[in-house]
C-alpha positions in Angstrom: -4.8 11.4 6.3 -4.9 8.4 4.1 -2.8 7.0 1.1 -4.2 4.5 -1.4 -1.7 1.8 -2.3 -2.7 0.0 -5.5 -0.9 -2.4 -7.9 -1.7 -4.8 -10.7 0.0 -8.2 -11.2 0.3 -10.0 -14.5 -1.2 -13.2 -13.0 -3.2 -14.2 -10.0 -1.3 -13.5 -6.8 -1.6 -12.7 -3.1 -0.1 -9.4 -2.1 0.8 -8.0 1.3 2.2 -4.7 2.5 3.9 -3.2 5.6 5.4 0.1 6.5 9.1 -0.4 6.3 9.4 0.4 10.1 7.0 -2.5 10.9 7.9 -6.2 11.0 4.7 -7.9 10.0 3.1 -7.9 6.5 -0.7 -7.5 6.2 -2.7 -8.8 3.2 -4.0 -6.4 0.6 -7.5 -6.5 -0.7 -7.6 -8.3 -4.1 -10.2 -7.3 -6.8 -10.5 -9.6 -9.8 -7.3 -11.5 -8.8 -5.0 -9.1 -10.6 -5.6 -5.8 -8.8 -4.5 -5.3 -5.2 -5.1 -2.3 -2.9 -4.8 -1.0 0.6 -5.8 2.3 2.2 -3.2 3.3 4.8 -4.9 5.4 7.5 -4.0 7.5 10.5 -1.1 9.2 8.6 0.5 12.5 9.6 0.1 15.4 7.2 3.2 16.5 5.3 5.0 13.3 6.1 6.8 10.8 3.8 6.2 7.1 4.3 7.9 4.0 2.8 6.0 0.8 2.3 7.3 -2.7 1.4 5.1 -4.8 -0.9 5.4 -8.5 -1.4 3.4 -10.6 -3.9 3.3 -14.4 -4.4 1.7 -16.3 -7.3 0.0 -19.7 -7.0 3.4 -21.4 -7.4 4.7 -19.4 -4.5 7.1 -17.3 -6.7 7.7 -14.2 -4.6 8.3 -10.6 -5.9 9.0 -7.7 -3.6 9.1 -4.0 -4.0 9.6 -0.9 -1.9 7.8 2.3 -2.6 10.1 5.2 -2.2 8.3 8.5 -2.3 4.8 8.2 -0.8 4.0 11.5 0.9 0.8 12.9 2.4 -0.2 16.5 1.6 -0.6 19.2 4.1 -3.6 19.4 6.5 -6.8 19.6 4.5 -8.7 22.9 4.8 -12.3 23.1 6.0 -14.5 25.8 4.6 -17.1 27.2 7.0 -20.7 27.5 5.8 
């Protein structure tokens, strides 16, 4: 299972994410300097996850946020031919 984390900043910034249970932040992919994204993979179906997100602009002003209700859906079904 995967979850797409995506955010837009109001000025050029570098954004990072981590699962709240982890200690190290990882840089998000930046598109056009204002849009930032990451696809979290290897997630367990029907499970809630919490992510911390941190962004810093070019003057090193830092903003942080925590997602609170990111949840995967149940196991995807596969239809036979």
